[in-house]
C-alpha positions in Angstrom: 0.0 0.0 0.0 1.3 3.4 -0.9 0.4 6.4 1.2 1.3 9.9 0.4 2.3 12.1 3.3 0.6 15.4 3.7 2.1 18.7 4.7 0.9 21.0 7.4 1.8 20.2 11.0 3.8 17.2 9.9 5.8 19.4 7.5 6.4 22.0 10.1 7.7 19.3 12.4 10.0 18.0 9.8 11.3 21.5 9.2 12.0 21.9 12.9 13.9 18.7 13.1 16.0 19.7 10.1 16.7 23.2 11.4 18.1 21.8 14.6 20.7 19.5 13.1 24.2 20.4 12.1 25.8 21.0 8.7 28.5 18.4 7.8 32.0 19.6 7.7 33.6 19.9 4.2 36.6 17.8 3.3 40.0 19.2 2.3 39.7 21.4 -0.7 35.9 21.1 -0.8 33.6 24.1 -0.6 31.7 24.7 2.6 28.0 24.3 2.9 25.9 27.4 1.9 24.9 29.5 4.8 21.6 28.7 6.4 21.5 25.1 5.1 21.0 22.4 7.7 21.6 18.7 7.5 18.3 17.0 8.4 17.7 14.0 10.7 15.3 11.1 10.5 13.7 10.4 7.1 15.1 13.4 5.2 17.0 12.8 2.0 18.9 15.2 -0.2 17.5 16.0 -3.6 18.9 17.2 -6.9 17.4 20.5 -8.0 17.4 21.9 -11.5 15.3 24.3 -13.7 13.5 23.4 -16.8 15.0 24.9 -19.9 11.5 25.5 -21.3 9.5 26.8 -18.4 12.0 28.0 -15.9 10.5 25.6 -13.4 12.3 23.7 -10.7 12.7 19.9 -11.0 13.4 17.6 -8.2 15.0 14.1 -7.8 16.1 12.3 -4.7 19.9 11.9 -4.5 21.5 8.5 -4.4 23.3 7.5 -1.2 27.1 7.5 -1.2 27.3 3.9 -2.2 27.6 3.8 -6.0 26.9 7.5 -6.4 29.3 9.9 -8.1 29.8 13.5 -7.0 30.1 16.1 -9.7 33.5 17.8 -9.5 33.4 21.1 -7.6 30.1 20.3 -5.9 29.7 20.4 -2.1 30.3 17.2 -0.2 26.7 16.9 0.7 25.5 16.9 -2.9 25.6 13.5 -4.6 24.5 13.0 -8.2 21.4 11.0 -8.8 21.2 9.1 -12.1 19.1 11.9 -13.5 22.3 13.9 -13.5 22.6 17.7 -13.2 20.7 20.0 -15.5 21.5 23.6 -16.1 19.3 26.4 -17.5 20.1 26.7 -21.2 17.7 29.5 -21.9 18.1 31.8 -19.0 16.2 34.6 -20.6 13.0 32.6 -20.5 13.2 31.7 -16.8 11.7 33.8 -14.0 14.0 36.5 -12.7 14.1 34.8 -9.3 15.5 31.6 -10.6 19.3 31.4 -10.5 21.3 29.7 -13.2 23.1 27.3 -10.9 22.6 23.7 -9.9 22.1 23.4 -6.2 21.7 20.6 -3.6 19.3 21.1 -0.8 17.4 19.1 1.8 13.9 18.4 0.8 11.5 20.6 2.9 10.1 22.8 0.2 10.3 26.0 2.1 14.0 25.6 2.7 15.1 26.5 -0.8 18.0 28.8 -1.1 17.0 32.3 -2.0 18.3 32.0 -5.6 16.3 28.9 -6.5 12.8 29.1 -8.0 10.0 27.4 -6.0 7.3 27.3 -8.6 6.7 23.5 -8.4 7.5 22.9 -4.7 4.0 21.7 -3.8 4.0 19.4 -6.8 7.3 18.0 -5.8 6.3 17.5 -2.2 3.2 15.5 -3.0 4.8 13.2 -5.5 8.2 12.6 -3.8 7.0 11.9 -0.3 5.6 8.5 -0.8 5.8 6.5 2.4 6.5 2.8 2.1 4.2 1.1 4.5 3.4 -2.5 5.2 0.1 -3.7 3.7 -2.6 -3.7 6.4 -3.4 -7.2 7.5 -7.0 -8.2 7.1 -8.7 -10.6 9.5 -10.7 -13.3 7.8 -13.9 -14.3 9.5 -16.3 -17.0 8.2 -19.8 -17.9 9.2 -22.4 -20.3 7.8 -26.1 -19.2 7.9 -29.1 -21.3 7.0 -32.8 -21.2 7.9 -33.8 -18.4 10.2 -30.3 -17.2 11.1 -30.1 -14.0 9.2 -30.7 -11.5 12.0 -28.5 -13.5 14.4 -25.7 -13.6 11.9 -25.9 -9.8 11.2 -25.8 -9.1 14.9 -22.6 -11.2 15.2 -21.0 -9.3 12.3 -22.0 -6.0 13.8 -20.3 -6.9 17.1 -17.2 -7.8 15.2 -17.2 -4.4 13.3 -18.0 -2.2 16.3 -15.0 -3.3 18.4 -12.3 -4.4 15.9 -9.3 -2.4 15.0 -7.8 -3.9 11.9 -10.1 -4.3 8.8 -12.2 -7.4 8.4 -12.9 -9.7 5.5 -16.2 -11.6 6.0 -16.8 -15.0 4.2 -20.5 -15.6 4.5 -21.8 -19.0 3.4 -25.6 -18.9 3.2 -28.6 -20.5 1.4 -29.5 -18.8 -1.8 -32.7 -17.2 -0.5 -30.7 -15.3 2.2 -28.2 -13.7 -0.2 -30.3 -10.7 -1.2 -31.0 -9.8 2.4 -27.4 -10.1 3.4 -26.3 -8.0 0.5 -28.9 -5.3 1.3 -27.9 -5.0 4.9 -24.2 -5.3 4.5 -24.1 -2.8 1.6 -25.7 -0.2 3.9 -22.7 -0.6 6.3 -20.0 -0.3 3.7 -19.7 3.5 4.4 -17.7 2.4 7.5 -14.9 1.2 5.2 -13.7 -1.2 7.9 -14.8 -4.5 6.2 -15.4 -6.3 3.0 -17.6 -9.3 2.5 -18.1 -12.2 0.0 -21.3 -14.3 -0.2 -20.9 -18.0 -1.1 -23.5 -20.7 -1.8 -23.7 -23.7 0.5 -21.7 -26.4 -1.2 -20.8 -30.0 -0.2 -19.1 -32.9 -2.0 -21.5 -34.5 -4.4 -21.0 -37.8 -2.6 -23.2 -37.6 0.5 -24.2 -34.0 -0.1 -27.6 -34.4 1.5 -26.2 -36.2 4.4 -23.6 -33.5 5.0 -26.2 -30.7 4.9 -28.4 -32.3 7.5 -25.6 -33.3 9.9 -26.5 -31.8 13.3 -27.6 -28.2 12.5 -28.6 -27.2 9.0 -25.4 -26.5 6.9 -23.1 -26.4 10.0 -20.8 -29.0 8.5 -19.9 -26.5 5.8 -17.1 -25.4 8.1 -15.3 -28.6 7.5 -14.8 -27.7 3.9 -13.6 -24.2 4.3 -9.9 -25.0 3.8 -10.8 -26.6 0.5 -13.1 -23.8 -0.7 -11.1 -20.8 0.5 -7.8 -21.9 -1.1 -6.3 -18.5 -1.2 -6.9 -17.7 2.5 -4.1 -18.4 4.8 -5.8 -18.1 8.2 -9.4 -17.9 9.2 -11.6 -17.5 12.2 -14.8 -19.5 11.9 -17.7 -18.7 14.3 -21.3 -20.0 14.7 -24.1 -17.5 14.0 -24.9 -17.3 17.7 -21.5 -15.7 18.6 -21.1 -12.2 19.9 -17.7 -10.4 20.2 -17.4 -8.5 23.4 -13.8 -7.4 22.5 -11.9 -6.8 19.2 -11.5 -9.7 16.9 -7.9 -8.6 16.8 -7.4 -10.1 20.2 -8.4 -13.7 19.3 -6.7 -13.3 15.9 -3.5 -12.6 17.7 -3.6 -16.1 19.2 -2.4 -17.4 15.8 1.0 -16.1 16.7 1.0 -18.4 19.7 0.7 -21.6 17.6 3.8 -23.8 17.7 5.1 -25.4 14.5 2.7 -28.4 14.7 -0.5 -26.6 15.6 -3.0 -25.9 12.8 -6.2 -24.9 14.7 -7.5 -23.6 18.0 -10.7 -24.3 20.0 -11.9 -24.1 23.6 -12.7 -27.1 25.8 -16.3 -28.3 25.6 -16.4 -28.3 29.4 -14.2 -27.0 32.2 -15.7 -29.4 34.8 -15.5 -33.1 34.0 -18.4 -34.0 36.3 -20.8 -32.2 34.0 -18.9 -33.0 30.7 -20.8 -34.5 27.8 -18.1 -36.3 25.9 -16.5 -38.0 28.9 -19.9 -39.3 30.0 -21.8 -40.1 26.8 -19.7 -40.1 23.7 -19.5 -43.3 21.6 -16.4 -42.2 19.7 -12.9 -40.8 20.4 -12.7 -37.2 21.5 -9.9 -34.7 22.3 -8.5 -34.4 25.8 -10.5 -34.9 28.9 -13.8 -33.3 28.0 -13.6 -32.7 24.2 -13.5 -29.4 22.4 -16.3 -27.0 21.1 -16.1 -25.9 17.5 -18.4 -22.9 17.7 -15.3 -20.7 17.7 -12.5 -22.2 15.6 -9.3 -20.4 14.7 -7.5 -22.0 11.7 -4.2 -21.8 10.0 -5.6 -23.2 6.8 -2.3 -23.3 4.9 -1.1 -25.9 7.5 -4.4 -27.7 7.4 -4.2 -28.2 3.7 -0.6 -29.5 3.9 -0.9 -31.8 6.9 -1.2 -35.6 6.6 -3.5 -36.8 9.5 -3.2 -39.9 11.5 -6.4 -41.8 11.7 -8.0 -45.1 12.7 -9.3 -46.0 9.2 -6.0 -46.8 7.4 -2.3 -47.0 8.2 -1.7 -44.3 5.6 -2.0 -40.7 6.7 -4.6 -38.7 4.9 -4.9 -35.1 3.9 -7.8 -32.9 5.0 -9.7 -33.3 1.7 -9.3 -37.1 1.8 -10.2 -37.8 5.4 -13.6 -36.2 5.8 -15.8 -38.6 3.8 -14.3 -41.8 5.2 -14.6 -40.3 8.7 -18.3 -39.7 8.2 -18.9 -43.1 6.8 -17.3 -44.8 9.7 -18.8 -42.7 12.5 -22.1 -41.4 11.2 -24.1 -43.7 13.5 -22.1 -42.9 16.6 -22.0 -39.1 16.5 -24.4 -36.7 18.1 -23.0 -33.2 17.5 -22.2 -33.7 13.8 -19.1 -31.9 12.5 -17.9 -31.1 16.0 -17.7 -34.8 16.8 -15.7 -35.4 13.6 -13.3 -32.7 14.6 -12.9 -34.2 18.0 -12.1 -37.6 16.4 -9.5 -36.0 14.2 -7.7 -34.2 17.0 -7.9 -37.2 19.2 -5.6 -38.9 16.7 -3.6 -35.7 16.2 -3.5 -33.9 19.5 -0.2 -32.1 18.7 -2.1 -30.2 16.0 -4.5 -28.4 18.3 -4.0 -25.2 20.3 -6.5 -25.0 23.2 -7.6 -21.5 24.2 -9.4 -20.6 27.4 -13.2 -20.7 27.9 -13.4 -16.9 27.9 -13.2 -17.1 24.1 -16.2 -19.3 23.9 -18.4 -18.7 26.9 -21.6 -20.7 26.8 -24.6 -21.3 29.2 -22.8 -24.4 30.4 -20.3 -22.2 32.1 -22.8 -20.7 34.4 -26.0 -22.7 34.7 -24.4 -25.2 37.0 -22.5 -22.5 38.9 -19.6 -20.4 37.5 -16.9 -22.7 36.2 -14.9 -20.5 33.7 -12.0 -19.2 35.8 -10.6 -17.0 33.0 -13.9 -15.3 32.5 -14.2 -14.6 36.2 -10.7 -12.9 36.1 -10.9 -11.0 32.8 -14.6 -11.0 31.8 -16.2 -12.8 28.8 -14.4 -12.1 25.5 -16.6 -14.1 23.1 -20.2 -15.0 24.1 -21.7 -18.1 22.6 -25.5 -18.2 22.9 -26.1 -21.8 21.9 -29.3 -23.7 22.7 -31.2 -20.8 21.3 -30.8 -18.7 24.5 -30.8 -15.4 22.6 -34.4 -16.0 21.6 -36.1 -17.5 24.7 -36.3 -16.7 28.4 -34.2 -19.6 29.7 -31.1 -17.5 30.1 -32.1 -13.8 30.2 -28.5 -12.6 30.8 -27.5 -13.9 27.4 -30.5 -12.5 25.7 -29.9 -9.1 27.3 -26.4 -8.8 25.8 -27.7 -10.0 22.4 -30.5 -7.4 22.3 -28.2 -4.6 23.4 -25.8 -5.3 20.5 -28.6 -6.0 18.0 -30.1 -2.5 18.8 -26.8 -0.7 18.9 -25.7 1.3 15.9 -22.2 2.2 14.7 -22.3 5.8 15.8 -20.0 6.6 18.7 -22.8 8.0 20.8 -24.7 4.8 20.4 -21.7 2.7 21.4 -21.0 5.0 24.4 -24.7 4.6 25.5 -24.6 0.8 25.3 -23.7 0.0 28.8 -26.1 1.8 31.2 -29.3 0.1 29.9 -27.5 -3.3 29.6 -26.3 -3.1 33.2 -29.8 -2.4 34.3 -31.2 -5.3 32.3 -28.6 -7.7 33.7 -29.4 -6.7 37.3 -32.9 -7.9 36.5 -31.6 -11.4 35.7 -30.0 -11.9 39.2 -32.6 -14.6 40.0 -31.0 -16.9 37.4 -27.7 -18.8 37.8 -26.0 -17.0 34.9 -27.5 -13.7 36.0 -25.7 -14.0 39.3 -22.5 -13.7 37.2 -23.6 -10.4 35.6 -20.2 -8.8 36.2 -18.6 -11.3 33.8 -20.9 -10.1 31.0 -19.9 -6.5 31.5 -16.3 -6.5 32.5 -14.6 -7.0 29.1 -17.4 -5.3 27.2 -17.0 -2.1 29.3 -13.3 -2.1 28.5 -14.0 -2.6 24.8 -16.5 0.3 24.8 -14.0 2.6 26.5 -11.3 1.7 24.0 -13.6 2.2 21.0 -14.7 5.6 22.3 -11.0 6.6 22.9 -10.2 5.6 19.3 -13.0 7.7 17.8 -11.7 10.9 16.1 -12.3 14.1 18.1 -14.5 16.8 16.7 -12.4 19.9 15.8 
């Protein structure tokens, strides 16, 4: 990405830096620096200045460094010839009277020209030469799969990601065809924010067992298994269920990718923190990861590694790649799995435990973490980072604390005032849920969210 620097306060600051530095001493037999010229510091570079023979205008080129550059005989030691060479005025009569007929070397702030040099094109020179080389801004890729009546829930999830995130987002939305127009209409109305892009995809499964894949557990949920094969140009991806809400920037969970060791390809949270209430360790009829299994509602993936890896399995002595293992896995275990694609992922990481990074429950906080008493220690310490309203708790009265957070974010707009006003009514609503197990932990729902709101408001540009 190329970004042109602008003048104004920044230019004045550069000038002040330059004016405070010292002129280099001339070598033996070399002319001294012209009076009033200063050697700049920081990003300043010398430029070669000449006048056009036709228009009497000033031309500018950056000077090469000392390595490989040749100095014109008789020029000051701070003037090094660029490949453009030196140009003299050949038709002095046509030049403005203020333009001297001499080649000069000067440091680049346009107002620091010697008195004998014409400054007609200084603004042009400044805008075209000060091109800052910056690193491309990293986009965070987020994928979701929406089928049936999940439109509003998905849009609320996307809104929560946009409100608090810092780096730009790229949404990959897999949805049934009848939902595409509604997604496009709503998301296009948000594009003025210029903080995200999105792509809509149809739901696609392998022709073999396509109907079976689509109906596995929740409608279309198993689409997530095929994301590494569909999004071939995407290196890393955060997959989330539609019933997810971000209570802090996506940047924070995205940064966990940097914590992967050389063998890890994906990250998920445990299915349970307390084995006594765990599902997999009590009821599963198939292998699962770790002591209590993992939950795939929030799944961070290095998909480049996933596509390259050969997975150990219990179907053949040969290791299989991601695209080759899914169908045989379904055929073997389809009568033994309850939670669909999540169970298949548990089986895969049971055989390849070195490939999974396990992040804390605060990144996938579900009703199970509070309905039997608070059992997510990280959420108690830092607050909930990602809220997962599974079991439909956003849309019924079974867990009103979850529903209160969902409705607050659903009704919030992108304006700073709306974000700033998010907390007071939510805190009031949460106090009204104190009669429920999860409502007794209302501080967990607010702690991280309040911090995210403060940081978002602090980032907002101040009105002049």
